[in-house]
Structure formats: C-alpha cells, structure tokens
C-alpha positions in Angstrom: 111.8 87.2 120.1 108.2 87.0 121.0 108.0 90.4 122.5 110.0 92.0 119.7 107.8 90.3 117.1 104.6 91.4 118.9 105.8 95.0 119.2 106.8 95.0 115.5 103.5 93.6 114.3 101.7 96.1 116.6 103.6 99.0 115.1 102.9 97.8 111.6 99.2 97.4 112.4 99.1 100.8 114.0 100.7 102.5 111.0 98.4 100.5 108.7 95.4 101.7 110.6 96.7 105.3 110.5 97.3 105.0 106.8 93.8 103.7 106.3 92.4 106.7 108.2 94.5 109.1 106.2 93.5 107.5 103.0 89.8 107.6 103.8 90.1 111.2 104.8 92.0 112.1 101.6 89.4 110.2 99.5 86.6 112.0 101.3 88.2 115.4 100.6 88.9 114.4 97.0 85.4 113.1 96.3 83.9 116.2 97.9 85.9 118.5 95.7 85.1 116.4 92.7 81.4 116.5 93.5 81.5 120.3 93.8 83.5 120.5 90.5 81.1 118.1 88.7 78.1 120.1 89.9 79.6 123.3 88.6 80.4 121.6 85.3 76.8 120.2 85.0 75.4 123.6 85.7 77.6 125.1 83.0 76.5 122.4 80.5 72.8 122.8 81.4 73.2 126.6 81.1 74.8 126.5 77.7 72.2 123.9 76.5 69.3 126.0 77.7 70.8 129.1 76.2 71.1 127.3 72.8 67.5 126.1 73.0 66.1 129.6 73.8 68.4 131.3 71.3 
C-alpha cells in the first residue's frame, strides 16, 4: 500500500502544483487585460471631463 499511496499523493501534489501554475498564469493574463481596459476607461473618463470643462 505504501508505494501506491505515495504515488497517489505525488500525482495529486503534481496536479495541484500544475493547477496553481495555470491559475497564476490565468490571473496574470486576466489582471493584465483588466489593467489595459481600466486604463483605456480612465483615459475616456478624463477625456470627457476635460472636454466638458473646456466646453
């Protein structure tokens, strides 16, 4: 049983590690896209505000 249990735990640990890597990669991508989107939105907001102030 020992070897089987060890291999099983190793497999789960390995998949967990892979899942963590994948998750972090996805979050990095997601946050990067969000940052770009937020920046564009902020620029739009500032642009409209400035336009209102001058006009």
